[in-house]
C-alpha positions as CSV (number, residue, x, y, z in Angstrom):
1,M,2.2,5.9,-0.7
2,R,-0.1,3.0,-1.3
3,D,2.7,0.9,-2.7
4,I,4.7,1.5,0.4
5,L,2.0,0.8,2.9
6,E,0.7,-2.3,1.1
7,K,4.0,-4.0,1.9
8,E,3.1,-4.0,5.6
9,K,1.9,-7.5,6.6
10,N,-0.8,-6.1,8.9
11,I,-2.6,-4.2,6.1
12,K,-5.0,-5.8,3.6
13,N,-7.1,-4.2,0.9
14,L,-5.8,-0.7,1.2
15,I,-7.8,1.9,-0.7
16,F,-7.9,5.7,-0.8
17,D,-10.9,7.8,-1.5
18,T,-11.0,11.1,-3.4
19,T,-10.4,13.1,-0.3
20,G,-7.1,11.3,0.5
21,N,-8.5,9.2,3.3
22,G,-7.3,5.6,3.3
23,Y,-9.1,2.5,4.4
24,F,-7.8,-1.0,5.1
25,E,-8.5,-4.2,6.8
26,A,-6.1,-5.1,9.6
27,G,-4.3,-8.4,9.9
28,K,-4.0,-10.1,13.3
29,K,-2.6,-7.0,15.0
30,P,-3.6,-3.6,13.7
31,P,-0.6,-1.3,13.0
32,T,0.1,1.7,15.1
33,I,0.6,5.3,13.7
34,D,4.3,5.0,14.6
35,E,4.6,1.7,12.6
36,L,2.9,3.2,9.6
37,N,5.0,6.4,9.7
38,A,8.1,4.3,10.1
39,A,7.1,2.4,6.9
40,L,6.6,5.6,5.0
41,E,10.0,6.9,6.1
42,K,11.7,3.6,5.2
43,G,9.9,3.6,1.8
44,R,11.0,7.2,1.2
45,A,7.5,8.6,0.8
46,G,8.8,12.1,1.0
47,K,9.6,14.7,3.6
48,G,6.6,15.7,5.7
49,V,4.5,12.8,4.5
50,K,3.0,11.1,7.6
51,I,-0.1,9.5,9.0
52,S,-1.9,12.0,11.2
53,Q,-4.9,9.9,12.3
54,L,-5.7,6.2,12.7
55,A,-9.2,5.2,13.8
56,E,-11.4,2.1,13.6
57,V,-14.5,2.8,11.5
58,D,-17.5,0.8,10.3
59,V,-17.7,0.6,6.5
60,Q,-20.5,-1.1,4.6
61,K,-19.5,-4.0,2.4
62,A,-20.0,-3.3,-1.3
63,E,-22.2,-5.8,-3.2
64,V,-20.6,-4.9,-6.5
65,V,-17.1,-3.8,-7.1
66,Y,-16.0,-1.9,-10.2
67,E,-12.5,-1.4,-11.5
68,V,-11.7,1.9,-13.3
69,A,-8.8,2.5,-15.7
70,V,-7.8,6.1,-16.1
71,S,-5.6,7.4,-19.0
72,G,-4.1,10.7,-19.7
73,L,-2.9,11.6,-16.2
74,G,0.3,13.6,-16.0
């Protein structure tokens, strides 16, 4: 899903937390739910996969960012 949505030009720095909630910085014009769902459908995310909520939130900026590599999945 992330690979599909990152192709949208109005989405920057898309991340998902462990609960499945996604966060991104919007470009000049924030995308609508309909635009995001159309992108998922076009990208063949799977039947029934859709954005159910889109809201602007305040998130603190991290001072330090870590990258984690995980092996042994699937």
